[in-house]
KEVO-780583 format. One record per atom (N, C-alpha, C): residue number from 1; residue in three letters; atom name; x, y, z. Coordinates in nm, 4 decimals. Last residue first. Layout:
# KEVO-780583
+------+------+------+----------+----------+----------+
: resi : resn : name :       px :       py :       pz :
+------+------+------+----------+----------+----------+
:  NUM :  ALA :   CA :        X :        Y :        Z :
...
+------+------+------+----------+----------+----------+
//
This chain:
# KEVO-780583
+------+------+------+----------+----------+----------+
: resi : resn : name :       px :       py :       pz :
+------+------+------+----------+----------+----------+
:   16 :  TYR :    N :  17.3642 :   8.0534 :   7.2852 :
:   16 :  TYR :   CA :  17.4555 :   7.9705 :   7.3285 :
:   16 :  TYR :    C :  17.5048 :   8.0690 :   7.3918 :
:   15 :  PHE :    N :  17.0669 :   8.1981 :   7.2309 :
:   15 :  PHE :   CA :  17.0999 :   8.0709 :   7.2570 :
:   15 :  PHE :    C :  17.2086 :   7.9933 :   7.3212 :
:   14 :  LEU :    N :  17.1888 :   8.4040 :   7.1864 :
:   14 :  LEU :   CA :  17.1028 :   8.3955 :   7.2581 :
:   14 :  LEU :    C :  17.1534 :   8.2572 :   7.3644 :
:   13 :  ASN :    N :  17.3168 :   8.3688 :   6.9116 :
:   13 :  ASN :   CA :  17.4059 :   8.3829 :   7.0219 :
:   13 :  ASN :    C :  17.3682 :   8.3795 :   7.1627 :
:   12 :  THR :    N :  17.0896 :   8.2317 :   6.7850 :
:   12 :  THR :   CA :  17.1630 :   8.1848 :   6.8829 :
:   12 :  THR :    C :  17.2862 :   8.2377 :   6.9641 :
:   11 :  VAL :    N :  16.9441 :   8.4461 :   6.7185 :
:   11 :  VAL :   CA :  16.9471 :   8.3995 :   6.8168 :
:   11 :  VAL :    C :  17.0218 :   8.2621 :   6.8864 :
:   10 :  ASN :    N :  17.1663 :   8.6676 :   6.5569 :
:   10 :  ASN :   CA :  17.0957 :   8.6636 :   6.7544 :
:   10 :  ASN :    C :  17.0420 :   8.5804 :   6.8283 :
:    9 :  GLU :    N :  17.1753 :   8.4659 :   6.3545 :
:    9 :  GLU :   CA :  17.2981 :   8.4559 :   6.4542 :
:    9 :  GLU :    C :  17.2326 :   8.5178 :   6.5831 :
:    8 :  THR :    N :  16.8440 :   8.4962 :   6.3024 :
:    8 :  THR :   CA :  16.9440 :   8.3913 :   6.3146 :
:    8 :  THR :    C :  17.0471 :   8.3779 :   6.3935 :
:    7 :  LYS :    N :  16.9258 :   8.7405 :   6.1500 :
:    7 :  LYS :   CA :  16.8179 :   8.7878 :   6.2707 :
:    7 :  LYS :    C :  16.8565 :   8.6105 :   6.4090 :
:    6 :  GLU :    N :  17.0850 :   8.7724 :   6.0390 :
:    6 :  GLU :   CA :  17.0849 :   8.8299 :   6.1390 :
:    6 :  GLU :    C :  17.0118 :   8.7871 :   6.2524 :
:    5 :  TRP :    N :  16.8867 :   8.5769 :   5.8437 :
:    5 :  TRP :   CA :  16.9952 :   8.5454 :   5.8789 :
:    5 :  TRP :    C :  17.0639 :   8.5838 :   6.0313 :
:    4 :  THR :    N :  16.7060 :   8.7792 :   5.7960 :
:    4 :  THR :   CA :  16.6525 :   8.6712 :   5.8836 :
:    4 :  THR :    C :  16.7966 :   8.5735 :   5.8575 :
:    3 :  GLU :    N :  16.8134 :   8.9945 :   5.5837 :
:    3 :  GLU :   CA :  16.7381 :   9.0178 :   5.7789 :
:    3 :  GLU :    C :  16.7515 :   8.8957 :   5.8146 :
:    2 :  ASP :    N :  16.9020 :   8.8164 :   5.3791 :
:    2 :  ASP :   CA :  16.9965 :   8.8905 :   5.4847 :
:    2 :  ASP :    C :  16.9296 :   8.9393 :   5.6188 :
:    1 :  MET :    N :  16.6208 :   8.8034 :   5.3554 :
:    1 :  MET :   CA :  16.7191 :   8.7001 :   5.2770 :
:    1 :  MET :    C :  16.8096 :   8.7495 :   5.4692 :
+------+------+------+----------+----------+----------+
//
């Protein structure tokens, strides 16, 4: 689950 959140944060950074 931690890995998933980390990946989501990375995607968010790319999107923002």
